[in-house]
C-alpha positions in Angstrom: -19.5 49.5 114.3 -20.3 50.1 110.6 -22.6 52.8 109.3 -24.6 50.0 107.5 -25.5 48.4 110.8 -29.3 48.5 111.4 -28.7 49.9 114.9 -25.8 52.2 115.6 -24.3 52.6 119.0 -22.5 55.8 120.2 -21.2 56.6 123.7 -21.8 60.1 125.1 -19.9 59.8 128.4 -22.1 57.6 130.6 -25.0 57.7 128.1 -25.3 55.2 125.3 -27.1 56.4 122.2 -28.8 53.8 120.0 -30.0 54.9 116.5 -32.3 52.7 114.4 -30.5 52.9 111.1 -32.7 52.2 108.0 -33.5 55.8 107.1 -34.4 54.8 103.5 -37.3 52.7 104.9 -38.1 55.1 107.8 -36.2 52.7 110.0 -38.8 49.9 109.5 -38.3 47.1 112.0 -36.7 43.8 110.8 -35.5 40.6 112.5 -31.9 41.8 112.1 -32.7 45.2 113.7 -34.5 43.4 116.6 -31.5 41.1 117.2 -29.0 43.9 117.2 -31.2 46.3 119.3 -31.6 43.6 121.9 -28.0 42.6 121.9 -26.9 46.3 122.4 -29.4 46.8 125.2 -28.2 43.6 127.0 -24.6 44.6 126.6 -25.3 48.1 127.9 -27.1 46.7 130.9 -24.0 44.7 131.8 -21.6 47.6 131.2 -20.9 49.6 134.4 -19.7 52.6 132.2 -23.2 53.0 130.8 -25.7 54.5 133.2 -28.5 55.4 130.9 -29.6 54.8 127.3 -31.3 56.9 124.6 -33.0 55.4 121.5 -33.8 57.4 118.4 -34.2 57.0 114.6 -31.9 58.0 111.7 -33.3 60.5 109.3 -36.8 61.9 109.4 -38.6 59.3 111.4 -38.3 57.0 114.5 -39.6 53.7 113.1 -42.3 53.1 110.5 -43.3 49.7 111.9 -42.5 46.1 110.9 -41.1 45.6 107.4 -42.9 42.4 106.5 -41.0 42.2 103.3 -37.7 41.8 105.2 -35.9 38.4 104.8 -36.8 36.0 107.5 -39.7 37.9 108.9 -42.2 35.0 108.6 -40.0 32.9 110.8 -38.8 35.5 113.2 -40.5 34.5 116.5 -37.5 34.6 118.8 -36.8 31.6 121.0 -36.6 34.0 124.0 -39.8 36.1 123.8 -38.4 38.8 126.1 -36.0 39.8 123.3 -38.1 42.2 121.4 -39.3 45.8 121.8 -40.3 44.9 125.3 -36.8 44.1 126.4 -36.0 47.7 127.6 -38.6 47.4 130.4 -36.6 44.6 132.0 -33.3 46.5 132.1 -31.9 47.9 135.3 -30.9 51.1 133.5 -33.3 53.9 132.4 -34.1 53.9 128.7 -35.3 57.2 127.1 -36.7 57.5 123.6 -36.3 60.5 121.3 -39.2 60.0 118.9 -38.0 62.2 116.0 -40.9 61.7 113.6 -43.2 58.8 112.7 -43.6 56.0 115.2 -45.9 53.3 113.9 -46.7 49.7 114.9 -43.6 48.0 116.1 -41.9 51.3 116.2 -44.5 52.7 118.6 -44.1 49.5 120.7 -40.4 50.0 121.0 -40.9 53.5 122.2 -43.8 52.7 124.6 -41.7 50.0 126.4 -39.0 52.5 127.2 -39.2 54.5 130.5 -39.4 58.1 129.3 -40.4 59.4 125.9 -39.6 62.7 124.2 -41.2 63.9 120.9 -42.1 67.0 118.9 -45.6 68.6 118.5 -45.8 67.5 114.8 -44.6 63.9 115.3 -47.0 61.2 114.1 -47.8 58.2 116.3 -50.1 55.3 115.5 -50.6 51.7 116.6 -51.2 50.9 112.9 -52.0 47.2 113.4 -55.8 47.4 112.7 -55.3 49.4 109.6 -52.7 46.9 108.3 -54.9 43.9 109.1 -52.6 42.8 111.8 -53.0 42.0 115.5 -51.8 44.2 118.3 -48.4 42.5 118.4 -45.2 43.1 120.4 -47.2 43.2 123.6 -48.9 46.5 122.8 -52.3 45.1 123.7 -50.9 44.4 127.2 -49.1 47.7 127.7 -51.4 50.3 126.2 -54.3 50.0 128.6 -51.8 50.4 131.5 -50.6 53.7 129.9 -53.8 55.3 128.7 -56.7 53.3 130.2 -58.9 50.7 128.5 -61.2 53.0 126.6 -58.4 55.0 125.0 -56.4 51.9 124.3 -59.3 50.4 122.6 -59.8 53.5 120.4 -56.1 53.7 119.5 -56.0 50.0 118.6 -59.3 49.7 116.7 -59.1 52.9 114.8 -55.3 52.9 114.3 -55.7 56.7 114.1 -52.7 58.9 113.9 -52.1 61.3 116.8 -49.7 64.2 116.9 -47.0 64.6 119.5 -49.2 67.1 121.4 -52.2 64.7 121.3 -49.9 61.9 122.4 -48.8 63.9 125.4 -52.4 64.5 126.5 -53.2 60.8 126.1 -50.2 59.8 128.2 -48.3 58.1 125.4 -45.3 60.5 125.7 -43.8 62.4 128.6 -42.2 65.5 127.0 -43.0 67.5 123.9 -40.3 69.9 122.7 -39.4 71.6 119.3 -38.3 69.0 116.8 -34.7 70.2 116.7 -34.5 69.7 120.4 -36.0 66.2 120.7 -32.7 64.3 120.7 -30.7 67.0 122.6 -33.4 67.1 125.3 -33.5 63.3 125.6 -29.7 63.2 125.8 -29.6 65.9 128.5 -32.3 64.1 130.5 -30.3 60.8 130.3 -27.1 62.6 131.1 -28.6 64.1 134.3 -29.8 60.7 135.4 -26.4 59.2 134.7 -24.4 61.8 136.6 -26.7 62.7 139.5 -28.6 59.5 140.5 -27.5 56.2 141.9 -27.6 53.3 139.4 -28.8 50.9 142.1 -31.6 53.3 143.1 -32.7 53.7 139.5 -32.7 49.9 139.0 -34.8 49.5 142.1 -37.3 52.1 141.0 -37.8 50.4 137.7 -38.1 47.0 139.3 -40.7 48.2 141.8 -42.8 50.0 139.2 -42.8 47.2 136.7 -43.0 44.2 139.1 -46.6 45.3 140.0 -47.9 44.6 136.5 -50.0 41.5 136.2 -49.3 39.2 133.3 -45.7 39.3 132.1 -44.9 41.4 129.1 -42.9 38.5 127.7 -46.0 36.2 127.7 -48.1 39.0 126.1 -45.6 39.6 123.4 -45.2 35.9 122.7 -49.0 35.4 122.4 -49.5 38.4 120.2 -46.6 37.4 118.0 -47.9 33.9 117.4 -51.2 35.4 116.4 -49.4 37.8 114.0 -47.6 34.9 112.4 -50.9 33.1 111.8 -52.2 36.1 110.0 -49.0 36.5 107.9 -49.1 32.8 106.9 -52.6 33.3 105.4 -54.9 31.9 108.1 -56.5 35.3 108.5 -58.2 37.8 106.2 -55.2 39.7 104.8 -57.3 41.6 102.2 -56.3 45.3 102.2 -52.7 44.9 103.3 -50.9 47.5 101.1 -47.7 49.4 100.6 -44.1 48.2 101.1 -44.9 46.0 104.1 -44.8 48.6 106.9 -47.4 48.9 109.6 -50.0 51.5 108.8 -49.7 51.8 105.1 -53.2 53.1 104.4 -54.9 56.3 105.4 -58.0 56.3 107.5 -61.0 58.6 107.8 -60.5 58.3 111.6 -57.0 59.9 111.5 
């Protein structure tokens, strides 16, 4: 593993820590990052030495969303549509996210598809898609109503407003809010407890039973949303107003 990899992997006994590693771009999501993230998750799910997984971001943020300036992004629809931010939901092992700052667009999607989410009071979370003239891709339009209800999901997607960690907790977007310096240690401790004290088979069964009751598959939702996103990026939609370095959520909003 090189420090230049877009996702770093580090073993803490039975816990695998994955770190999104583009801190100079607030860990903006790229096709390369997606492929490595998914490969590491799949490898961890097959590895009996790994019993739980923690995901975080390098530097001062979790993930600032899709970097639409990254090479290959316009042709990045994966052949297997389950291999994206939604992949963690299909694993048999628990995946915990330590949201250590900004989580926007694709970054928020990656966090929401994990099983347990930790963040800090001052963290900033936003769907971002509407503000960046993009559709609710990565299956967020499918998942968000299941987490927070239809009315709140509609508000968060249409307004693309930013919410703090405390607001995210009250909405149901995250599970634990702790001081910023304790976000990653708390997530690791939670994952370590699961790894040491609970049966892997039982945890896999719990995840399967919870997620199997959801109606339309997340893979289909992610595939449909991604196709619509590609249509917009290729110029078939109104892209006026897309600003900044290509990250989700580059503009401010009076609704923040």
